[in-house]
Biopython code that builds the backbone (N, CA, C, O; Angstrom):
import numpy as np
from Bio.PDB.StructureBuilder import StructureBuilder

atoms = [
    (1, "MET", "N", (112.746, 118.734, 110.884)),
    (1, "MET", "CA", (111.616, 117.403, 110.971)),
    (1, "MET", "C", (111.510, 117.503, 110.000)),
    (1, "MET", "O", (111.688, 116.339, 109.643)),
    (2, "ASN", "N", (111.202, 118.455, 108.491)),
    (2, "ASN", "CA", (111.106, 117.886, 106.958)),
    (2, "ASN", "C", (112.282, 115.943, 106.591)),
    (2, "ASN", "O", (112.271, 114.958, 105.853)),
    (3, "TYR", "N", (112.927, 116.444, 107.547)),
    (3, "TYR", "CA", (114.166, 116.071, 106.635)),
    (3, "TYR", "C", (113.279, 114.285, 107.536)),
    (3, "TYR", "O", (112.848, 113.382, 106.819)),
    (4, "LEU", "N", (113.235, 114.233, 108.743)),
    (4, "LEU", "CA", (112.962, 113.441, 109.825)),
    (4, "LEU", "C", (111.427, 112.533, 108.600)),
    (4, "LEU", "O", (111.366, 111.429, 108.059)),
    (5, "ASN", "N", (110.789, 113.326, 108.632)),
    (5, "ASN", "CA", (109.424, 112.994, 107.892)),
    (5, "ASN", "C", (109.841, 112.268, 106.233)),
    (5, "ASN", "O", (109.309, 111.262, 105.764)),
    (6, "THR", "N", (110.855, 113.051, 105.612)),
    (6, "THR", "CA", (111.028, 112.505, 104.123)),
    (6, "THR", "C", (111.443, 110.892, 104.422)),
    (6, "THR", "O", (111.030, 109.865, 103.885)),
    (7, "MET", "N", (112.478, 111.106, 105.552)),
    (7, "MET", "CA", (113.275, 109.719, 105.886)),
    (7, "MET", "C", (112.529, 108.057, 106.283)),
    (7, "MET", "O", (112.869, 106.935, 105.908)),
    (8, "TYR", "N", (110.965, 108.687, 107.542)),
    (8, "TYR", "CA", (110.816, 107.788, 108.068)),
    (8, "TYR", "C", (109.096, 108.014, 108.001)),
    (8, "TYR", "O", (108.303, 107.425, 108.736)),
    (9, "GLY", "N", (108.743, 108.980, 106.972)),
    (9, "GLY", "CA", (107.318, 108.632, 106.794)),
    (9, "GLY", "C", (106.802, 107.877, 106.027)),
    (9, "GLY", "O", (107.496, 107.433, 105.112)),
    (10, "LYS", "N", (105.764, 107.581, 106.115)),
    (10, "LYS", "CA", (104.963, 106.573, 104.789)),
    (10, "LYS", "C", (105.081, 107.214, 103.390)),
    (10, "LYS", "O", (104.951, 108.364, 102.969)),
    (11, "LYS", "N", (105.355, 106.113, 102.879)),
    (11, "LYS", "CA", (105.877, 106.259, 101.279)),
    (11, "LYS", "C", (104.023, 105.978, 100.578)),
    (11, "LYS", "O", (103.341, 105.047, 101.008)),
    (12, "HIS", "N", (103.623, 106.720, 99.761)),
    (12, "HIS", "CA", (102.714, 105.996, 99.063)),
    (12, "HIS", "C", (103.170, 105.180, 98.135)),
    (12, "HIS", "O", (103.910, 105.744, 97.329)),
    (13, "GLN", "N", (102.923, 103.588, 97.883)),
    (13, "GLN", "CA", (103.074, 103.496, 96.749)),
    (13, "GLN", "C", (101.874, 102.737, 95.679)),
    (13, "GLN", "O", (100.670, 102.588, 95.886)),
    (14, "GLN", "N", (102.459, 102.450, 94.830)),
    (14, "GLN", "CA", (101.933, 102.722, 93.349)),
    (14, "GLN", "C", (100.748, 101.277, 93.805)),
    (14, "GLN", "O", (100.963, 100.643, 94.838)),
    (15, "SER", "N", (99.796, 100.998, 93.074)),
    (15, "SER", "CA", (99.268, 100.144, 93.405)),
    (15, "SER", "C", (99.363, 98.715, 92.493)),
    (15, "SER", "O", (98.820, 98.844, 91.396)),
    (16, "SER", "N", (99.835, 97.642, 92.695)),
    (16, "SER", "CA", (100.413, 96.805, 92.651)),
    (16, "SER", "C", (99.882, 95.757, 90.994)),
    (16, "SER", "O", (100.538, 94.997, 90.281)),
    (17, "THR", "N", (98.249, 96.280, 90.928)),
    (17, "THR", "CA", (97.950, 95.803, 90.230)),
    (17, "THR", "C", (97.622, 96.586, 88.332)),
    (17, "THR", "O", (97.114, 96.229, 87.269)),
    (18, "ASP", "N", (98.492, 98.096, 89.073)),
    (18, "ASP", "CA", (98.674, 98.741, 87.639)),
    (18, "ASP", "C", (100.521, 98.492, 87.317)),
    (18, "ASP", "O", (101.063, 99.131, 86.415)),
    (19, "THR", "N", (100.946, 97.956, 87.785)),
    (19, "THR", "CA", (102.429, 97.706, 87.585)),
    (19, "THR", "C", (102.430, 96.500, 86.502)),
    (19, "THR", "O", (103.149, 96.494, 85.503)),
    (20, "LYS", "N", (101.159, 95.082, 86.991)),
    (20, "LYS", "CA", (101.641, 94.065, 86.673)),
    (20, "LYS", "C", (101.110, 93.874, 85.642)),
    (20, "LYS", "O", (100.204, 94.644, 85.321)),
    (21, "ASN", "N", (101.486, 92.771, 84.749)),
    (21, "ASN", "CA", (101.414, 92.437, 83.552)),
    (21, "ASN", "C", (99.837, 91.776, 83.861)),
    (21, "ASN", "O", (99.745, 91.077, 84.870)),
    (22, "PRO", "N", (98.448, 92.007, 82.913)),
    (22, "PRO", "CA", (97.488, 91.766, 83.182)),
    (22, "PRO", "C", (96.965, 90.357, 82.670)),
    (22, "PRO", "O", (96.022, 89.710, 83.125)),
    (23, "ASN", "N", (97.879, 90.013, 81.523)),
    (23, "ASN", "CA", (97.418, 88.370, 80.754)),
    (23, "ASN", "C", (98.661, 87.621, 82.220)),
    (23, "ASN", "O", (99.056, 86.530, 81.810)),
    (24, "ARG", "N", (98.959, 87.772, 82.912)),
    (24, "ARG", "CA", (99.753, 86.630, 84.041)),
    (24, "ARG", "C", (98.851, 87.412, 85.083)),
    (24, "ARG", "O", (99.231, 86.895, 86.134)),
    (25, "VAL", "N", (97.963, 88.273, 85.407)),
    (25, "VAL", "CA", (96.770, 88.562, 86.617)),
    (25, "VAL", "C", (95.788, 87.616, 86.353)),
    (25, "VAL", "O", (95.686, 86.663, 87.125)),
    (26, "ALA", "N", (94.812, 87.746, 85.090)),
    (26, "ALA", "CA", (94.197, 86.857, 84.805)),
    (26, "ALA", "C", (94.713, 85.335, 84.730)),
    (26, "ALA", "O", (93.961, 84.411, 85.042)),
    (27, "GLY", "N", (95.966, 85.134, 84.324)),
    (27, "GLY", "CA", (96.034, 83.947, 84.444)),
    (27, "GLY", "C", (96.391, 82.978, 85.385)),
    (27, "GLY", "O", (96.337, 81.761, 85.204)),
    (28, "GLY", "N", (96.951, 83.863, 86.935)),
    (28, "GLY", "CA", (97.396, 83.623, 88.230)),
    (28, "GLY", "C", (95.927, 83.377, 88.261)),
    (28, "GLY", "O", (95.696, 82.170, 88.189)),
    (29, "LEU", "N", (94.492, 84.365, 88.373)),
    (29, "LEU", "CA", (93.298, 83.801, 88.863)),
    (29, "LEU", "C", (92.796, 82.652, 88.844)),
    (29, "LEU", "O", (92.349, 81.925, 89.732)),
    (30, "LYS", "N", (93.001, 82.460, 86.815)),
    (30, "LYS", "CA", (91.864, 81.043, 86.666)),
    (30, "LYS", "C", (92.563, 79.602, 87.632)),
    (30, "LYS", "O", (92.040, 78.782, 88.387)),
    (31, "GLY", "N", (94.102, 79.837, 87.104)),
    (31, "GLY", "CA", (95.237, 79.102, 88.215)),
    (31, "GLY", "C", (94.828, 78.844, 89.028)),
    (31, "GLY", "O", (94.600, 77.638, 89.121)),
    (32, "GLN", "N", (94.332, 79.941, 90.497)),
    (32, "GLN", "CA", (94.180, 79.189, 91.247)),
    (32, "GLN", "C", (92.980, 79.020, 92.073)),
    (32, "GLN", "O", (92.884, 78.809, 93.282)),
    (33, "GLY", "N", (91.642, 79.225, 90.716)),
    (33, "GLY", "CA", (90.548, 78.382, 91.036)),
    (33, "GLY", "C", (90.054, 79.661, 91.298)),
    (33, "GLY", "O", (88.871, 79.385, 91.103)),
    (34, "VAL", "N", (90.042, 80.686, 91.550)),
    (34, "VAL", "CA", (89.373, 82.388, 91.831)),
    (34, "VAL", "C", (89.107, 83.027, 90.628)),
    (34, "VAL", "O", (89.360, 84.189, 90.309)),
    (35, "ASP", "N", (88.655, 82.281, 90.094)),
    (35, "ASP", "CA", (87.684, 83.155, 89.071)),
    (35, "ASP", "C", (86.638, 83.060, 88.453)),
    (35, "ASP", "O", (86.269, 83.715, 87.478)),
    (36, "HIS", "N", (86.023, 82.086, 89.100)),
    (36, "HIS", "CA", (84.492, 82.305, 89.463)),
    (36, "HIS", "C", (84.189, 81.642, 91.111)),
    (36, "HIS", "O", (84.823, 81.240, 92.087)),
    (37, "PHE", "N", (82.881, 81.828, 90.686)),
    (37, "PHE", "CA", (81.856, 80.669, 92.056)),
    (37, "PHE", "C", (80.902, 80.277, 91.600)),
    (37, "PHE", "O", (80.356, 80.836, 90.649)),
    (38, "GLU", "N", (80.522, 79.368, 92.083)),
    (38, "GLU", "CA", (79.062, 78.626, 91.699)),
    (38, "GLU", "C", (77.842, 78.918, 92.332)),
    (38, "GLU", "O", (77.789, 79.014, 93.558)),
    (39, "LEU", "N", (77.091, 79.033, 91.785)),
    (39, "LEU", "CA", (75.607, 79.295, 92.355)),
    (39, "LEU", "C", (75.025, 78.826, 92.348)),
    (39, "LEU", "O", (74.637, 79.061, 91.204)),
    (40, "LEU", "N", (73.997, 77.717, 92.918)),
    (40, "LEU", "CA", (73.040, 76.693, 92.955)),
    (40, "LEU", "C", (71.503, 77.624, 93.171)),
    (40, "LEU", "O", (71.018, 78.216, 94.136)),
    (41, "GLY", "N", (71.035, 77.388, 91.677)),
    (41, "GLY", "CA", (69.453, 78.097, 91.650)),
    (41, "GLY", "C", (68.834, 77.555, 91.506)),
    (41, "GLY", "O", (69.070, 76.473, 90.968)),
    (42, "GLU", "N", (67.545, 77.938, 91.903)),
    (42, "GLU", "CA", (66.481, 77.066, 92.742)),
    (42, "GLU", "C", (65.633, 76.056, 92.046)),
    (42, "GLU", "O", (64.813, 75.397, 92.686)),
    (43, "ASN", "N", (65.862, 75.849, 90.243)),
    (43, "ASN", "CA", (65.461, 75.043, 89.225)),
    (43, "ASN", "C", (66.397, 74.186, 89.120)),
    (43, "ASN", "O", (66.399, 73.524, 88.082)),
    (44, "GLY", "N", (67.854, 73.832, 90.502)),
    (44, "GLY", "CA", (68.662, 73.202, 89.975)),
    (44, "GLY", "C", (70.315, 73.210, 89.267)),
    (44, "GLY", "O", (71.278, 72.450, 89.161)),
    (45, "VAL", "N", (69.907, 74.590, 88.886)),
    (45, "VAL", "CA", (71.120, 74.392, 87.426)),
    (45, "VAL", "C", (72.351, 74.904, 88.502)),
    (45, "VAL", "O", (72.197, 75.361, 89.634)),
    (46, "ILE", "N", (73.086, 74.770, 88.071)),
    (46, "ILE", "CA", (74.616, 75.028, 88.734)),
    (46, "ILE", "C", (75.603, 76.100, 88.024)),
    (46, "ILE", "O", (76.605, 75.731, 87.412)),
    (47, "GLN", "N", (75.184, 77.628, 88.177)),
    (47, "GLN", "CA", (75.563, 79.054, 87.308)),
    (47, "GLN", "C", (76.970, 79.114, 88.076)),
    (47, "GLN", "O", (77.156, 79.057, 89.291)),
    (48, "LYS", "N", (78.114, 79.274, 86.821)),
    (48, "LYS", "CA", (79.116, 79.836, 87.439)),
    (48, "LYS", "C", (79.418, 81.501, 87.030)),
    (48, "LYS", "O", (79.282, 81.915, 85.878)),
    (49, "ILE", "N", (79.777, 82.223, 87.992)),
    (49, "ILE", "CA", (79.545, 83.413, 87.822)),
    (49, "ILE", "C", (80.723, 84.172, 88.178)),
    (49, "ILE", "O", (80.924, 84.390, 89.373)),
    (50, "PRO", "N", (81.613, 84.651, 87.212)),
    (50, "PRO", "CA", (83.512, 85.164, 87.867)),
    (50, "PRO", "C", (82.769, 86.229, 88.474)),
    (50, "PRO", "O", (81.704, 86.812, 88.271)),
    (51, "THR", "N", (84.322, 86.302, 89.816)),
    (51, "THR", "CA", (84.723, 86.695, 90.297)),
    (51, "THR", "C", (85.104, 88.435, 89.641)),
    (51, "THR", "O", (85.676, 88.622, 88.567)),
    (52, "GLN", "N", (84.629, 89.554, 90.578)),
    (52, "GLN", "CA", (84.700, 90.864, 89.942)),
    (52, "GLN", "C", (85.854, 91.374, 90.085)),
    (52, "GLN", "O", (86.038, 92.580, 89.919)),
    (53, "ARG", "N", (87.102, 90.285, 90.516)),
    (53, "ARG", "CA", (88.589, 90.897, 90.175)),
    (53, "ARG", "C", (88.870, 90.316, 88.713)),
    (53, "ARG", "O", (89.624, 90.819, 87.881)),
    (54, "TYR", "N", (88.113, 89.159, 88.573)),
    (54, "TYR", "CA", (88.503, 88.519, 87.300)),
    (54, "TYR", "C", (88.281, 89.480, 86.364)),
    (54, "TYR", "O", (89.079, 89.741, 85.463)),
    (55, "VAL", "N", (87.029, 90.126, 86.567)),
    (55, "VAL", "CA", (86.529, 90.313, 85.539)),
    (55, "VAL", "C", (87.193, 91.719, 84.789)),
    (55, "VAL", "O", (87.182, 92.093, 83.616)),
    (56, "GLN", "N", (87.956, 92.492, 86.436)),
    (56, "GLN", "CA", (88.884, 93.578, 85.969)),
    (56, "GLN", "C", (89.917, 93.305, 85.234)),
    (56, "GLN", "O", (90.223, 94.064, 84.314)),
    (57, "ALA", "N", (90.461, 92.448, 85.442)),
    (57, "ALA", "CA", (91.555, 91.676, 85.268)),
    (57, "ALA", "C", (90.986, 91.412, 83.562)),
    (57, "ALA", "O", (91.850, 91.625, 82.711)),
    (58, "LEU", "N", (89.661, 90.989, 83.076)),
    (58, "LEU", "CA", (90.291, 90.747, 81.894)),
    (58, "LEU", "C", (89.862, 92.374, 81.009)),
    (58, "LEU", "O", (90.235, 92.839, 79.932)),
    (59, "GLU", "N", (89.258, 92.697, 81.697)),
    (59, "GLU", "CA", (89.263, 94.442, 81.379)),
    (59, "GLU", "C", (90.486, 94.917, 81.237)),
    (59, "GLU", "O", (90.591, 95.490, 80.153)),
    (60, "ALA", "N", (91.797, 94.931, 82.080)),
    (60, "ALA", "CA", (92.595, 95.361, 81.671)),
    (60, "ALA", "C", (93.332, 94.659, 80.623)),
    (60, "ALA", "O", (94.282, 95.316, 80.197)),
    (61, "GLN", "N", (93.185, 93.634, 80.141)),
    (61, "GLN", "CA", (93.743, 93.098, 79.300)),
    (61, "GLN", "C", (92.932, 93.767, 77.911)),
    (61, "GLN", "O", (93.549, 94.378, 77.038)),
    (62, "LEU", "N", (91.738, 93.581, 77.885)),
    (62, "LEU", "CA", (91.314, 94.588, 76.483)),
    (62, "LEU", "C", (92.174, 95.923, 76.408)),
    (62, "LEU", "O", (93.059, 96.099, 75.571)),
    (63, "ARG", "N", (91.822, 96.813, 77.350)),
    (63, "ARG", "CA", (92.761, 98.121, 77.425)),
    (63, "ARG", "C", (93.907, 98.156, 76.672)),
    (63, "ARG", "O", (94.334, 98.748, 75.681)),
    (64, "VAL", "N", (94.238, 97.391, 77.403)),
    (64, "VAL", "CA", (96.404, 96.970, 76.866)),
    (64, "VAL", "C", (96.310, 96.318, 75.713)),
    (64, "VAL", "O", (97.381, 95.812, 75.380)),
    (65, "GLN", "N", (95.320, 96.119, 74.889)),
    (65, "GLN", "CA", (95.172, 95.089, 73.712)),
    (65, "GLN", "C", (94.677, 96.479, 73.012)),
    (65, "GLN", "O", (95.416, 96.746, 72.065)),
    (66, "ARG", "N", (93.765, 97.326, 73.179)),
    (66, "ARG", "CA", (93.109, 98.330, 72.610)),
    (66, "ARG", "C", (94.428, 99.653, 72.372)),
    (66, "ARG", "O", (94.389, 100.515, 71.494)),
    (67, "GLU", "N", (95.388, 99.507, 73.290)),
    (67, "GLU", "CA", (96.523, 100.623, 73.135)),
    (67, "GLU", "C", (97.097, 100.197, 72.363)),
    (67, "GLU", "O", (97.291, 100.838, 71.330)),
    (68, "ALA", "N", (97.622, 98.911, 72.543)),
    (68, "ALA", "CA", (98.808, 98.728, 71.104)),
    (68, "ALA", "C", (97.892, 98.717, 69.354)),
    (68, "ALA", "O", (98.463, 99.090, 68.329)),
    (69, "LEU", "N", (96.027, 98.069, 69.393)),
    (69, "LEU", "CA", (96.151, 98.302, 68.175)),
    (69, "LEU", "C", (96.140, 99.703, 67.659)),
    (69, "LEU", "O", (96.516, 100.012, 66.528)),
    (70, "SER", "N", (95.664, 100.568, 68.601)),
    (70, "SER", "CA", (95.192, 101.808, 68.272)),
    (70, "SER", "C", (97.077, 102.655, 67.987)),
    (70, "SER", "O", (97.159, 103.803, 67.549)),
    (71, "ARG", "N", (98.053, 102.011, 68.254)),
    (71, "ARG", "CA", (99.225, 103.032, 68.169)),
    (71, "ARG", "C", (99.846, 101.860, 66.602)),
    (71, "ARG", "O", (100.630, 102.329, 65.776)),
    (72, "ILE", "N", (99.375, 100.569, 66.501)),
    (72, "ILE", "CA", (99.148, 99.489, 65.265)),
    (72, "ILE", "C", (99.085, 101.048, 64.393)),
    (72, "ILE", "O", (100.039, 101.691, 63.957)),
    (73, "GLU", "N", (97.522, 101.396, 64.318)),
    (73, "GLU", "CA", (96.916, 101.864, 63.174)),
    (73, "GLU", "C", (97.236, 103.564, 63.285)),
    (73, "GLU", "O", (96.650, 104.309, 62.499)),
    (74, "LYS", "N", (98.152, 104.107, 64.254)),
    (74, "LYS", "CA", (97.999, 104.906, 64.353)),
    (74, "LYS", "C", (99.982, 105.205, 63.019)),
    (74, "LYS", "O", (100.495, 106.009, 62.241)),
    (75, "LYS", "N", (100.191, 104.043, 63.587)),
    (75, "LYS", "CA", (101.490, 104.372, 63.140)),
    (75, "LYS", "C", (101.474, 103.501, 61.278)),
    (75, "LYS", "O", (102.438, 103.599, 60.518)),
    (76, "MET", "N", (100.155, 102.716, 60.915)),
    (76, "MET", "CA", (99.800, 102.304, 59.437)),
    (76, "MET", "C", (99.164, 103.737, 58.565)),
    (76, "MET", "O", (99.220, 104.080, 57.384)),
    (77, "TYR", "N", (98.603, 104.293, 59.695)),
    (77, "TYR", "CA", (98.133, 106.085, 58.976)),
    (77, "TYR", "C", (98.760, 106.511, 58.339)),
    (77, "TYR", "O", (98.519, 106.730, 57.152)),
    (78, "SER", "N", (100.241, 106.885, 59.203)),
    (78, "SER", "CA", (100.951, 107.742, 58.995)),
    (78, "SER", "C", (101.785, 107.121, 57.537)),
    (78, "SER", "O", (102.166, 107.844, 56.616)),
    (79, "ILE", "N", (101.933, 105.782, 57.591)),
    (79, "ILE", "CA", (102.779, 105.271, 56.404)),
    (79, "ILE", "C", (102.402, 105.076, 55.246)),
    (79, "ILE", "O", (103.176, 104.760, 54.342)),
    (80, "ARG", "N", (100.781, 105.287, 55.063)),
    (80, "ARG", "CA", (100.053, 105.343, 54.017)),
    (80, "ARG", "C", (100.371, 106.305, 53.658)),
    (80, "ARG", "O", (100.819, 106.330, 52.511)),
    (81, "GLN", "N", (100.313, 107.526, 54.397)),
    (81, "GLN", "CA", (100.423, 109.086, 54.229)),
    (81, "GLN", "C", (101.604, 109.444, 53.160)),
    (81, "GLN", "O", (101.322, 110.134, 52.181)),
    (82, "THR", "N", (102.688, 109.051, 53.328)),
    (82, "THR", "CA", (103.902, 109.130, 53.084)),
    (82, "THR", "C", (104.256, 108.619, 51.652)),
    (82, "THR", "O", (105.424, 108.634, 51.263)),
]
sb = StructureBuilder()
sb.init_structure("model")
sb.init_model(0)
sb.init_chain("A")
sb.init_seg("    ")
for serial, (resi, resn, name, xyz) in enumerate(atoms, 1):
    if name == "N":
        sb.init_residue(resn, " ", resi, " ")
    sb.init_atom(name, np.array(xyz, "f"), 0.0, 1.0, " ", f" {name:<3s}", serial, name[0])
structure = sb.get_structure()
């Protein structure tokens, strides 16, 4: 029975947003026009509010950039020490 479960059982897939390039995700959302929605205020002013998914894509971009920057800083620090 264990063999059948491993062969035909449900497999857990990784989240697709974890494996995708955050730059392409944010660009795709912006290109589709779903990066914001507009609200009409009581005073007649239209406000553009970013969607939660777009904000999460931007946060993922920042996370990747911070990781790259910290790696570069570590390399620079190790070069200075030698």
